[in-house]
N, C-alpha and C positions, 0 to 999 in steps of 0.2 A: 504494500500500500504506500504509494508515493505521496509525500507532503506537497509536491509541486504538480499535482494532478487535480484538475477540477473535479469536485465531488458531484456526482449526478444526483440531483434531487427529484427531477421529473423530466421525461423526454418522450418524444414520439417522432414518427416519420410521416410526413404529410403527402398523401396521395402516391401516385406512381408516375415517374418520368415527368414530374412537374418542375418548373424552373422558378427561382426566386432571386431577388436582387436587394439592393440596399434599402429602397423605400418600401419594401413589402412587409415590414415588421413595425408594429406600433404597440405601445403599452400605455393603457389609460383606463380610467373608470368609465368605460364607454356607455354603460347602461345607467349611469347616474345613481348607483345604489347608495353612494355615500350621502347624497342629498335627499334621498327618498322620492326622487322623481321618476324612478324607473318602473313603478308599478301603478296600476290603475287605481283611482280614488275609491271605486266601488269595492275592490278587494281590500284596500287599505282600511276602510271603515268596518268591513265585516270582521277583519282580524282584530280591530280595537274592541269590538263588542264581545268577542268570544274568548280572547286570550289576554292575559295580563300584559300590561305595558312593559314590564321588565323582561318577560319572556320574549315579547316581540322585538325589543331592542337587542337582546342577545341573539335573536334569530337574524336580525338585520346586520349584526356585526360580521357575520359570515360573508356578507356581500359588500362590505366597505373595503374592497380590495381592488387592485389593478387587474384588468383583463388583458389577455394577449390577443391582438388582432393581426392576422396574417392573410395577405392576399397573394395570389400566384399569377404568373403570366398566362395560365390556362383559364383564368377567370373565376377560380374558387376563392370564396371569402369565408374564413373560419375565425371563430372567437373561442378562446379557451379560458378556463378558470381552473388551474391545476390545484388539486387537493389530494396529494398522495398520503396514504396511511403511514408509510415509512419511506425515508429517503431511498431513491433508486427504483421506486415502483414505476411501472409503465402507465400508459394512459388508461383511465377508467371511462366508461361510457358517459358518466355525468360530468366529466371534465370538459367535454366539447359542448359549449353552450349553443353554438349556431354554426351551421355549414350551409352555404348557399352558392350556387353557381351562377355567375353573371355572364352576360353574353360576350363581353369584351375582356381582353387582358387587363389586369390590374397593375398599373405602374407604381402607385404610391397610395398609402392609407395614412390619414391623419385624424386626430380627434380634437375638437375645439368647439367654441360657441359660434356656430355657423348659421343659426336660424334666428331670425328677428323675433322679438316679443318674448324671448325666454333666454335665460342664462344657462340652460342645461347643455350638456355636452352632446355633440352629434358627430357622426362618422362621415368623413369626406373621402370618397374613392375617386381616384384619378385614372381615367382610361385614355386611350390614344386620342380620341376625338370627343370625349365627354367628361364632364365633372358631375358627379352625383353625390348628394348629401342625404344620409339616412339617419333615422332615429331608431336606436336599439332599445327595446323594452323587454321586460320579463314579467311573467305571471307566476306567483307562487302556487304550487299544488299542495294537496293534502299530505303527500309523501315526498321524499327527496327526489325520486325519479320523476315527479310530476311537474317540475319547474319547466316552463316553456318560454322560449325567447324568439322574438321575431324582429325583423327590420321593416321600416316603413320609409318609402321614398318621400322626402320633404320637397325637394326640387332638384332640377338638373339643368346644366348648361351645355349646349352643343357648341363645340369649339370649331372655329374656322381653320385653325392651324393644328398641326400635330404636336401634342404636348410632350415634354421631356420630364419635368419635375415641378413641384409646387412648394410653397411655403405659406405660412399664415401668421397672423398677429393683429394687434390693435393698430392698424395703419392710421397715421395722422393723429394718434393719441385718443382714439375713441374709447369709450368706457363700456364695459359689459358685453362686448361682442368682438368677434374675430373676422377679419377680412382675408380673402384668399388671393394669392398671386401665383399665376401659372407661367412658366417659361416654355416657350415653344422651341422646336428644333431649329427654326431659322432666326432665333434671337429676339423674339417679341415677348415682352412682359404684359400679360393680360390680367387685370385686376378686377375682382368681383366683390361688390358690397352685398354679401350674402345672396339674396334672391335676384339681384340685378347686376348687370355688367357695367363697370365704371368706365374704364378706358384701357388703351393699349399703347405701349411705347416700345420702339426698337432700340436695342442697345447699340451704341456706336462701335464700329470696327468689329462686329461680331463675325465669327467663323464657325465655332462649334460650341454647343451648350456645356456649361459646367455646373457644379453644385451651387445651390441657391439657399440663402437663409435670410431672416429678418432680425434686425436689432431694434428692440423697442426703446432702448435707452437713447439712441441717436435717431430713431425713426428713419432707418435707411435699409436698403437691400444690399447684401454683400454676396458677390459671386467671384468666380475665377474664370477669366477669359482664356481663349486659346493662345494668347500671347504669354501665358503663364504669369499673369498679374492678378493680384487680389484687387478688386474694384468695388467701390461703395457708391451707391446712388441714393440721394435723398428722396423720400416719398413726396415731399412738397415740390421738389424740382420736377419729378415725373408728372405730378398732377397738373402743373402749370405749363408743361411743355406742349408743343404742337401735337395734335392727335396724329397717330401713325396708322392711316388706313392702308397705305401701300409701302412697299419696301423702299422705293426710290424717293428721294427728297424732291419736293416740289420747289418751284422758284420762290414761293413765299417763305419756305423754311430756310432757303439759302440766304435770303435777304434779311430775314428777322433772326439774327444769330442769337438773340437773347432767349428765344423759346426752344432752342435745340437742347437735346439731352446732353448733359455734362456730368462728368464723374466728379464725386466729392473728394476722394483720395484714392491713390493707386500705390500698391506695393509689389515690386517684382520679386517673386520667390524662386524663379528659375526652374520650375517643374510644374507638372500638371497636378491639380488637387483631386483627392478622392472624395473628401467630404468637408463641410464647414459646419461649425456649431457655435452659437452665441450663448454664453452662460453668465449669470449674474446671481451670486449667492450673497447672503447677508455679511459673512465674514470675509468675502473676497471681492475684489473690484471686478467690474464688468470686463469681460475678455472675449475675444474672437479667436476660436481655435480652428486651425487649418491643418488637415492631414494631407501631406504630399506623398509623392512616390518614394522618397527617401528621407524626408525630413518632417518634423512635427513642429508647427509654429503656434505661438501664442501672441496675439496682437492686442494693442490697446484700441479704444474706440476711434482714435484718430489715425489708425493705420501704422503706428509705430510698433516695433517688435519688442515685446516684453521679454521673451526668451524663445529659444528654439532648441530642438533636440535632433541630432543626426541619428538616424536609425540604421542599424546594420542588418536589416532584413526588409522584406517587401511587405508593407502593411496592407490590410484588406478592409478594416473598418475601425471605428473608434467612437467613444462617447465620454465626455467629461462629466464628473459628478462631484458632489460636495465632499470636502475633506474635513477631517476632525481637527486639523491644525489650522489655526487662524492665518489668513493671508495666503493660503495655498489652495490648489485645486487638484483633485485626483483625476486621472484619465485612464480608461481602459483602451488598449490598442491591440487588436487582433492582427495576425499575420498569416501568410500562406504556408507557414511551417506548423500550423495547428497549435500555435501558442497564443496565450492571452497575457499581455504584460500590463502591470499596474504601475503608473508613474505618479509621483507627487511633484508637480511642476516638471523638472527635468531629471529627477532622481528615480531610478528604478527601484520600487519597493517590493515587488513580487512578480513572479512569473509562474504560470500554470499551463498545463497541457490540456488541450481539448481533443475530443475524438473526431473533429471535423474542422474544415476551414470555414471560419465565420465570414459572412458577407454583411451581416448586420448584428449589432449588439445593443442591448438596452439594460437598464437597471430598474427592477420592479419590486413592489411590496406584495407578496403573495401569502395568503393564509396568515400564519403567525410568524413568518420569516420575512424580515426586512432586508433589502439589498440583494435580492436574488439576481444573478446574472443570466439574462435571456439571450441566447445566441441562435442564429439561423444560418444554415448553409445554403449554397445555391441549388442543391438537390433535395431540399426539404427536411433536413434534420433539425428539429426544434428541440432545444435543451434548456432546462432551468438548472443552474448549478450554483455552488457556493465554494468558497476557498477554504483551505485547511484540510483536515483529515479526521477520521473517526477512530476511536480506540479499537484495536483488534481484540476480539473475544476468542480467537482461535488458540487452542492449547495443543501442543505437540503430544502425540501419544507416547506412552512409555515404551522404550525399546527393550526388548528381551535381551539380557546379557548372554553372550555365548563366547566360547573360546575362539581365538583368532588363529587361523592357519597361515603362518607367515610364508610358508613355501608356496601356497596357492597365490597369495598376494604378490609375491616376488615374480612368479611366472606371469601373472596378469600384467604387472608393471612392465616387464620386458616386452610383452606382446604389444602393449599400448605404445611404448617408446619406438618399437619397430614400425608401427603404423604411422606414427607422427613423423618419423624420419623419412618414410616413403612419400608421405603427403607433402613434405616441404622440400623435396628435391627440385632443383631448378629445371631439369630437363622436362618435367611435366608441364611447366609453364612456358619455357623458352626452349625451342628446339635448337640444338647445337650439333654441328658436324664433328665427327670424331677426329679426323685428321686434317680437314681442310675447312676454310671459311665458306660461308654460304654464298657470298657474292664477291668476286674479285674484279677490280678495275685496274687496268694497265694503260699507260700512255706511252706511245712510241713517237719520238721526234725524228723527223726526216733528217738524214745527215747533210742533205743539200738544200739550198734555198729554192723557193718556188721559181720555176722558169718564167711564169707570169705572176707578177706581184698581186696579192689579194688585199693590199692596203686600201682602206676606205677612210676618207676625210682626215688624212694625216696632216698635221701642222708642221712637219719637218720640211725645211726649205731645200733639201737635197734634190738632185735630179731624179733619182730613183730610190724609193723606199722599199727595201726587200721584205719578204715575208717567208715564214717557214711553216710547214704543214705538221700538225700534231694529230696522230691517229689514236683515238681512245676506244678501248674494247672493254665491254662488260660481259663477264662470264658468270652465269648463275647456276648453282648446283641444286637449288631448291626453287620452289615457287615464290617469286618476288612480285609483290603487288605495288602498283603506282611508283615505278622507278623514275626518279628525276635526276638529271646530271647537270652539274654546274661547274664550268671551267673558269678559273680565276687566275689572273696575272696582275701584278702591281703596275699602277700607272707610273710612267707614261706609256707603258705597253698596253696593247688592246688585242682582243680576239674578234674574229668575224661573227661568231655566235657563242654566247656564254650560257645559254639555257637549252636543255633538251628534255622532252617528255616522251616516255615510251609507254607502250602497252604492257600489260602484265607478262612477266617472263616465266616460261615454263622451265621445269628442271632440265639441266644440261643444255641450255640454250644460251645464245650470246647476241649482243648487239654491238655495232661498230659505228662510230661517227667520226667525221673528219672536220677539222677547223684549222684556221691559219692565225698565226700570231705576228704582229707587226708593231713598229714604233709609231705611236700616234702623236705624242707630245713632243715639243721642240726642246727636249733635254734628255740627257742620257739616264737610263734607269739605274736604280741603286741595287737591283737584284735581277738576275736572269733565271728566275725560277717561276714555275707555275704549279697550280694545285687543281686536282679534279676531285669532286665530292659527289657521291651518289647516295641519295636517300631513298629508302624503300621500306615496305612492310612485309613481314613474314607471318602468315596465318598459323594459328595453333588451334588445338581443340578447345581450349578455354577462351580464346579470343579469335573468333573468325575474321574480325576486321583487320587483324594483323598487329604485330609488335613493331614499332618503328626502329630501324637500324640504319647505320651509316657506314659506307666504305669510301676510302679515299686513297689517293696516290699523288706523288709529286713528280714533276718532270723538269729537266734542265734544258734551257734554250741555248743555242750556239752563239758564240761571240760574234760570228759573222752577221748576226741579225742587226747589230747596232754599230758595227765598225767594219772597215775594210782595210786591206794592206795599203801602205803609203811609204813614202821616202822618210827615213829616220831624220830627226833633227838633232843637231849637236847641242844647241843652247836650250835651256829650259829653266823655269823659275823654281820648280819643286822637284826634288830628287830624293829617293829612298833606296836603300841597299838591303837586300835580303841575303843572309849568309846560310849556307848549307854545309852538310858534312860529307858531301859526295862531289866528285868532279863535275864540272859544268856539262850540260847536255846540249847538243847542237839543236838549234831551233828547227832544223830540217826534220828532226825526229818528233819533237813535242808540239810544233805548230805547222803541221803539213798543209793545213788549209789556208795559211797566210804566207807561206814561203814558196817561191818559185824554185824548183830543184835545179834549174839551169844556172842560177846565180849563186855562186859560192860565197859572195860577200854577205849574204843574209844568214849565215850559219851562226853568227854571234851578235848580230844587231838586227832589230826588226822594228818597223814603224806601223802604227795603227792610226787610221783616220776615222774619227767618229762621225756619224751622220749629222751631228749638230755643228761640226766644223773644227773642233779642237783635235790636236794631235798628241799622241803619246809614244814614247820611244822605249824599247826594251833592249838592254845590253847584257851580254854574258861575258864575264872576265875570262881571259885566256890563261891567266897564270894562277888565279885564286878561285875559290869556290863561292863566288858571289854573283848576284844578278842585280842590275840597277834598273829602276823604272823612273822615268823623268817625264814631266809634262809642264805646260804653262798653268794648268789648273790643278789644284790639289785633289778635287773630287774625281778627276779623270784617272788618277792613279789606282783607284780601288778595283775596278773591273779587271784591269790588266794584271794587277798583283794577285787577285783571287784566282784568275784563270791560270796564272803561272804556277802557283802553289798546287792547285788541283791537278794540273797536267804532270807536274813533277812527281806527285804522289802516285798517280796512276802509272807513270813510266817505271818507277822503281818497284811498284807492287807487281808489275808483270815480270820483273826480273827476280822476284822472290827476295827482295831486299827489305827487311823489316826494321832496320835501324835508321832509316832516312828521317832527317829532321831539319826544320828551318828555324832560324833564329834571326833576331834583329838587334843590332848593337849600336845603332845610330841614335840621334836625338829625336825625341817626339816632337813633331811640328805643331806645337801648341799655338803659337802666335798666328800661323796661317789658318789653323782651325778656328781660332777666336774671331778672325775676320769674317768667316762664313757665318758664325753665330750672330755677330753684330749686324750683318747684312739681312739675315732672316728676321731678327728682332726689329730692325728699323722698318721693314716692310709691314710687320704686324702693327707697329705704331701708326704707320700711314693709313692702314685699314681702319683703325679706330678714328683717326681724324676725318677720313672720308665719310664714315658713318655719322659722325656728329654734324658735319657740314650738310649732309643729305637730310638729316632730321630738321635742321634749322631751315633749309630752303623749302622743305615740304610744308612745314608749319606756315612759312611766309606765303607759299603758293595757295594753301587753303584759305588763309585770311583774305588774300586778294580775291579769290573766287567768291567768298561770302559777300564781300562788298559789292562785287559786280552783280551778283544775283539780287542783292537788295536794290541796286539801282535799276535793274531790268524789271523787277516786280513792281516798282513804284509806279502808280498811275500817272503821276506828274513827271514828265520827262525832265531829266537833269543831266548836266554834262558829266562825262566819265572822269574828267580830271586826270587823264593819261593812265587810268587804271589798266586799260587794255595793253598799253606799251609795257607797263610794269609787269603784267601777267606774262607777256611773251618773253621778256628778259629773264624773269624767274624760271620760266619753263626751260629756256636754253641753259641756264645754270644747272638746273636739276639734271638735264640730259648729259651735260658735260661732266658733272660730278659722278653720275652713274657710269659713264664710260671710263672715267679715270679709276673709279673703284673696281670696275671689272678688270681693267688692265692690271691694277695693283694685285688683285686676287690671283691672276695668272702668274704674276711675278712671285707672289708668296709661295705658290705651288712649286715653281721651278727652284726657288731658293731652298725650300724644304727638301726637295729631292736631292739637290746638291749637298745639303747638310747631312742627309741620311747616308749618302755615299761616303762623304768624309768621315762620318761617325763609324761606319763599317771599317774603314781603313784604320782609324785610331784603335778600334777594338782589336783588329788583327795585329797591329804593331805592338800594343801593350801585351797581348797574349804571347807573342813571340819573344818579346823583351823579357818578360818575367816567367816564361815557360809555365803558363797557367794550365791547369787541368780542364777537362771538358766541363765539369760542374762550375768551376770558377769563370770560364768563358760564358757560360749560360747566365751567371749572375751579372757579368759585365754587360752582356747584350740586353738583359732586362733593365739595367740601370740607364744605359745611354740610348736605348731604342724602345721606349715604353709605348709609343703611339704609332699606329699605322697611318693615321691622318692627322693633320694639324687643323684644329678648329679654333674659332675666336673664343669659345668658352674655356677650352683647355689647350694650352700650347705646349711646345716642346721644352721651352726654357724653364718654366716653373715646375714641370713634372720631373725633369732630369735633376734640377736643383734639389728638390725634395728627396729624390732617391739617393743622390750623392751625400746629402747631409745625413741621411739615415745611416749610410755605411760609415761615414766619418765618426759617428757617435756610437757605433756598435763594434763591428769587427776591426775597424781601423782607428779606434780611439786610442789616445795616449794615456789617459787617466780615467779614474772613476767619475771625475767631475764632468768630463765631456759626455759620459754616458747618462748622467743625471739631467742634462739639458733636454728640454721638451721641444718637440717640433710643432710647427703650426698645423692645425687640423684642416685648414682651408687653403686651397691652391688658387692664387690670383696672379694676374699678369704683373710682373715686377716693373719698377720704374726704369731700370737699366740692367745690363748684364754683368756688372762688376762683381757681384756676389757669386754668380754662377762661374765665372772665369776663375775667381779666387778658389772656389771649392774644387774645380777640376785640377788646377795646379797643385793644390794641397793633396788631392787624391793621388796624383802621380808621385808626389813627393813621399807620401806614406807607403806606397807600393815599393818605391826605390829603397826605403829603409827597412824592408823586410815584412811589410804588412801583407796579410793574406785575406782573400775574400771568403766570407762565410755568412750564411744566413742565421747562424746561432747568435743569440743576444749576448752570450757570455764571450766577451772578447779576450783573446789570449794575450799574454804579455808580448809586446811588440819587440822584435829584435832590432838592435841598433846597427847591425852590420848592413852595409850597402851591397846589393847584388852586383855581380860583375856587369860592367857596361851600363847601358840604360840612360835614363833621363838625367841630365846634370842637375843635381839638387841645388836649390837656392839656399844659401846660408841663412839660418834663422836670425842671426845677428843683424844681417842687412835687411831682411824682409820685415822683421817684426818690431824693431825698435824705432826706426825712422821712416818717414815718408819722403820719397825723393821724386821730384817732378822732372820728367825727361826734358832735356834741353835746358835745364836751369841748374845753377850751382847752389841754390838755396835749399836748405833742409829744414824740416819742421819736426819738433819733438812729438812723440806719440802721446795720445790722450791718456793712456794708461802708463804710468811710470812704475818703476820698481818699488814695490811695497815691502817694508821690513817690519817684522814683528818684534816687539820688545822682548828682550831675553829675561828669563826667570833665573833665580839663583839655583845653581846645581844642575842646570839643564843647558843643552846646546842651543845656540841661537839659530833659529830657523828663518830662512829667507824664502819668501814666495814671490815668484815672478809672474806678472801678468803681461801677456804679449798681445799686441794689436797687429794683426797681419794686414798689411796694406799692399795692394798690387796696383801698379800703374799700367795703363794701356793707352795706346795711341788714340787720339781723338779723331773721329771721322766726321767730316762735314755732311750733315743729312741733306743739305740742299743739293749736293753733287749727285745724289742717287735719286732724288725725286724729279719727276718730269714737270717742267714748268708749264703752267697752263694759265690762260687769260680768261677771266670770267667777267660777267657783267656785275658791277657793284652798284647796289641800289642805294639811293639817298634816303 
């Protein structure tokens, strides 16, 4: 017995295959038994003459209760008075007071003072094209089963428009009677003063009908429009507005704007409302409750939000009711998970489980139980329930004691464990091949370039842009459903087709596709590798739709795709030397695709011409075991250096030489690398400036447009005062700025590609210099190449700076104080690159002093010995104590001087040094890199 399950007090199922909705449930004293008006005067007098007044009052007390009125879309009207003998009993015959079938579907039922000349309660039934008001009365019989109830039609109104819903109340502040307002499907409010039709008004901007209610405190109608706005209309404004006989506005309505329907206040809630309710209790202020699709709102009379509650479920109905705590209101909210939540303002006080999904909920006083929760589902489950639980009277029977046979229990336990082990095996859920994978994807790159280039829309300015064919084969050993193939290469490389969709593959079947790769962007790529990914589903017995799986493979593109043989150049700005432990190999052997066999002079020197125009020269020493790569651009060294090391490794691997190794003993080109970083960062700053200028000009353009529209709409012609000229000039500025921003974006992409190539080169040189392991190289790549793309929200500089700072404070830290420093949790674009360049220099310095890369947070004691060769370390005495400006003899003392602690008797004097590391870099004029543009300047 669950404490959080609604206790069934009385329930029944209404009819068969009947449908119900929100307005089909009503709870009220519909037969006026509380006022004594529900019985005929003749029967009343006869009872007074024959029975004692006390007995008659006690008899009438049974009828001073709420009745449950239910109407269905099939036209059945039922009135219930639940009186179960004990909680949980089903419906008894005497519980159904009245059941009658009307001719039309019932949209809504309400109880109020709808008949003139009396203040008794009457029943209003809304049909699609009719409004009927009935009087419900009962006649007491001599026995309990002899009570008879009947309804009498008081009046009806035939509607000219299809009705949606209705509300009622003392419109205009009338006393002792209720008026009815019906909302039609086309947005017309039809008001009825009991037996007579008053007037009708169309709601402005109407599209679809929403929930409707009436607030007697402000004398206004409140609804939610299709614009997802809560709108309030005063009754007096509707009464004095122009009569709406037709949907279209007449010329008189357009001219007399004072008589048009105007909204009193509007609140945008951003979602469609399910229901609206206005409550006003003695201890709480008047409030308007709106139940949305995902939120629950409480508004003041003027439309201001008192509070709102975000719901984590999909609600279905709600009803506010009086709270025992002063100043608060309780609310019952039902949802589609068969739950009923009780809120006190926005605080969840209780949650209970229902046996059905409620579409309408009410609170009633039935028999001797107050606060009964009445719920109705869309299929006719009507239930009266209460919260809490009942004490359980069940007592467990006494178990006969017997001796335990441990051997049988142990055998049974082993059998159960065997069954559990068999049931939890993965092969029952996911089918696996014993020796092979289910689907294999292979990519074969053609050794030769395409005879006819397949390059499409290439931006390269070369005479011919080559392409290479890649043949991708998919072999399936099992049934593969919905296989999709995606071929990916990094920009500026591109493929002719990157997506392929196949039909379901049968076992031992294959599919083959052919595509071409070419250079599309006007810059050299940072990698000559591609990737193929195949996604597919494998059906199983437990999951016929299939379990998603992925197969992938990588392929390597030829160097001839981006460069061609050329004459070597003797002079170059950037040079690096790679040392090996084996004699140099002739380029005729390792570069047969770039060397002409007839020319002997190319055995030790080779030139490469990139499609973008730059040249790179490769030289092999005749006397030593060294190779030199030189070029005018630092980033162009990367692809040739990588290709050289890969081909040397393949060459010696074919000769079964396992001890081949490459090293680097030169200086790390940090200053040249920093120039590329500054160039990329400068373009990012330019992008932000262009964005700000575009925003300013766009604001100015819209302001001029508004002024021009105001002038054009004015009935009295006025001079434009050169606003048209100003608009044209601003438009040209916007176009020029947009073109400049687009050009700068392309430059940022090229700069980032060059920076990635240079970063790959730096990683290779550092790994060869310090002889790093594969795991350490992976850490180095994750540190310096964390992003595949550079975005305005997250750039390369701040990401790499954070990664290097983490390594400097963990595995490369000097002391525990550096480890205690906390890093910023937010990444934002820095003001300059001085901090990044300082950290990179310090990073190389720490590696040169014996530091090792590790992901462990416990940093080992750093060795003070310097590795052989490598980066020339900068003395800390020169770096950390003084700041020197290049080109100047002036020196400035550091902001942090040497601090000395006072010595204590009997102890050694301890001196703590604080260093300030300051690195100077050459200043670059930003104006030399920015394209000068002339814009219109507005006065």
